C-alpha positions in Angstrom: -14.4 14.4 10.2 -11.1 15.0 8.3 -9.0 12.4 6.6 -5.4 11.9 7.6 -2.6 12.1 5.0 -1.4 8.6 6.0 -4.9 7.1 5.3 -4.9 8.7 1.8 -1.5 7.3 1.1 -2.5 3.8 2.4 -5.6 3.7 0.3 -3.7 4.7 -2.9 -0.9 2.2 -2.3 -3.4 -0.5 -1.5 -4.9 0.0 -5.0 -1.6 0.8 -6.8 1.1 -1.1 -4.9 4.0 0.2 -7.0 3.0 3.9 -6.5 5.2 6.6 -5.2 2.9 8.9 -3.2 3.6 12.3 -1.8 0.8 14.0 0.2 0.8 17.7 1.3 -1.8 19.2 3.6 -2.4 22.5 1.9 -4.4 24.3 4.6 -3.3 22.5 7.7 -6.9 21.4 8.3 -6.8 17.8 7.2 -9.4 18.6 4.5 -7.4 20.1 1.6 -4.6 18.0 0.2 -2.3 17.9 -2.8 -1.0 14.5 -3.9 1.6 13.5 -6.4 1.2 9.9 -7.5 3.6 8.1 -9.8 2.7 4.6 -10.9 3.3 2.3 -13.8 -0.5 1.7 -13.9 -0.8 5.2 -15.4 1.3 4.4 -18.5 -0.7 4.9 -21.7 -3.7 6.3 -19.8 -5.1 9.8 -20.2 -4.8 12.3 -17.3 -8.5 11.8 -16.6 -8.1 8.0 -16.5 -5.1 8.3 -14.2 -7.2 10.5 -11.8 -10.1 8.1 -12.0 -7.8 5.3 -10.8 -6.8 7.4 -7.8 -10.3 8.5 -7.0 -11.4 4.8 -7.2 -8.6 3.9 -4.7 -10.1 6.4 -2.2 -13.3 4.3 -2.1 -15.8 7.1 -2.2 -14.1 9.3 0.4 -13.8 12.3 -2.0 -16.5 14.9 -1.1 -17.0 13.2 2.3 -14.1 12.8 4.7 -11.8 14.2 2.0 -13.0 17.6 0.9 -10.4 18.6 -1.7 -7.5 16.7 -3.4 -5.3 18.4 -6.0 -3.8 15.6 -8.0 -0.7 15.4 -10.1 -0.2 11.9 -11.7 2.3 10.4 -14.0 4.0 7.1 -15.1 7.6 6.7 -14.0 10.2 8.3 -16.3 
């Protein structure tokens, strides 16, 4: 079962309330997404740590309902 973009955004914003989140469905199948996430929580963290925060927000959905997520993360400019 595919995951909706709105659900991905909701989970990320639940964990990172200040986040600006943009989700794109890459294949039109609800399984392959790209996400750009900007949050103050990322400041001072490595790219790996930033991505780990997003994956944790998705509560184990990666590899299950959500097959692929291309992430671009950053702290606000």
